[in-house]
C-alpha positions as CSV (number, residue, x, y, z in Angstrom):
1,M,96.8,90.0,111.2
2,R,98.0,93.2,109.5
3,S,94.9,93.3,107.2
4,L,92.7,92.8,110.3
5,I,94.3,95.8,112.0
6,V,94.1,97.9,108.9
7,S,90.4,97.0,108.5
8,L,89.6,97.8,112.1
9,A,91.4,101.1,111.9
10,A,89.5,102.0,108.6
11,L,86.2,101.0,110.2
12,F,86.9,103.1,113.2
13,A,88.0,106.1,111.1
14,C,85.0,105.7,108.8
15,S,82.4,105.4,111.6
16,S,83.8,108.4,113.4
17,L,84.1,110.5,110.2
18,A,80.6,109.6,109.2
19,E,79.2,110.4,112.6
20,A,81.0,113.8,112.7
21,G,80.0,114.6,109.2
22,G,82.0,116.6,106.8
23,D,81.7,120.2,105.5
24,A,80.0,120.3,102.1
25,A,81.4,123.7,101.3
26,S,84.9,122.5,101.9
27,G,84.1,119.4,100.0
28,R,83.3,121.5,96.9
29,K,87.0,122.5,96.8
30,V,88.1,118.8,97.2
31,M,85.6,117.8,94.5
32,L,87.9,119.3,91.8
33,K,89.9,116.1,92.0
34,C,86.7,114.0,91.5
35,Q,84.8,115.9,88.8
36,V,86.8,114.6,85.9
37,C,85.1,111.2,86.4
38,H,82.2,111.9,88.7
39,G,81.3,115.4,87.6
40,K,80.6,118.5,89.7
41,D,77.0,117.3,89.9
42,G,77.9,113.7,90.8
43,I,76.7,112.4,87.5
44,A,79.5,110.2,86.0
45,K,81.2,111.5,82.9
46,L,82.8,108.2,82.1
47,P,80.9,105.0,81.5
48,E,83.0,103.0,84.1
49,A,82.5,105.6,86.9
50,P,79.5,105.5,89.1
51,N,77.0,108.3,89.7
52,I,77.5,109.5,93.3
53,A,75.1,112.4,93.5
54,G,72.9,112.0,96.6
55,Q,74.7,108.9,97.7
56,K,74.7,108.3,101.5
57,E,77.6,110.2,103.2
58,A,78.7,107.2,105.4
59,Y,78.9,105.0,102.3
60,L,81.0,107.4,100.4
61,V,83.4,107.8,103.4
62,K,83.7,104.1,103.8
63,A,84.3,103.6,100.1
64,L,86.9,106.3,99.9
65,M,88.7,105.1,103.0
66,A,88.8,101.6,101.6
67,F,90.4,102.8,98.4
68,K,92.9,104.8,100.4
69,A,93.8,101.8,102.5
70,G,94.1,99.5,99.5
71,E,91.1,97.4,100.5
72,R,89.2,98.3,97.3
73,K,91.1,98.2,94.1
74,N,90.8,100.8,91.3
75,E,94.0,102.4,89.9
76,Q,92.5,105.9,89.5
77,M,90.7,105.9,92.8
78,T,93.8,104.7,94.6
79,V,95.8,107.5,93.1
80,V,93.2,110.2,94.0
81,T,92.5,109.0,97.5
82,K,96.2,108.7,98.5
83,G,96.3,112.5,98.3
84,L,93.2,113.0,100.5
85,S,93.3,113.6,104.2
86,D,90.5,112.0,106.4
87,E,89.0,115.5,106.6
88,D,89.1,115.8,102.8
89,I,87.3,112.5,102.5
90,A,84.6,113.5,105.0
91,D,84.1,116.9,103.2
92,V,83.9,115.5,99.7
93,A,81.5,112.8,100.9
94,A,79.4,115.6,102.5
95,Y,79.4,117.6,99.3
96,Y,78.3,114.7,97.0
97,S,75.7,113.4,99.5
98,S,74.2,116.9,99.8
99,I,73.3,117.0,96.1
100,K,69.6,116.6,95.7
101,I,68.4,114.0,93.2
102,T,65.0,113.0,92.0
103,V,64.0,109.5,90.9
104,Q,61.4,108.6,88.4
105,V,60.1,105.1,88.4
106,P,59.2,103.9,84.9
107,P,55.5,103.3,84.2
């Protein structure tokens, strides 16, 4: 029952944060905690870290909230997200989602 309540609370928080949208300029300051693994440009610096440049803002919010709530497991992400407010999460998601990327399909 507890996990259901936590899940519903996280879902509500994620949906309202994603709808409101974060501030990319403020997210640039929060990003300092993320750049070691994900880079300033959202291109991962470590082989086990994903690229997040241009990722959908709502997805990033949902993923970060899940790490913060303990629903997703990764030691480093759990440590980092514990120190982020909901506003920080929305802002850093806005920052990384605002990075423009180009995709080249192989011939």
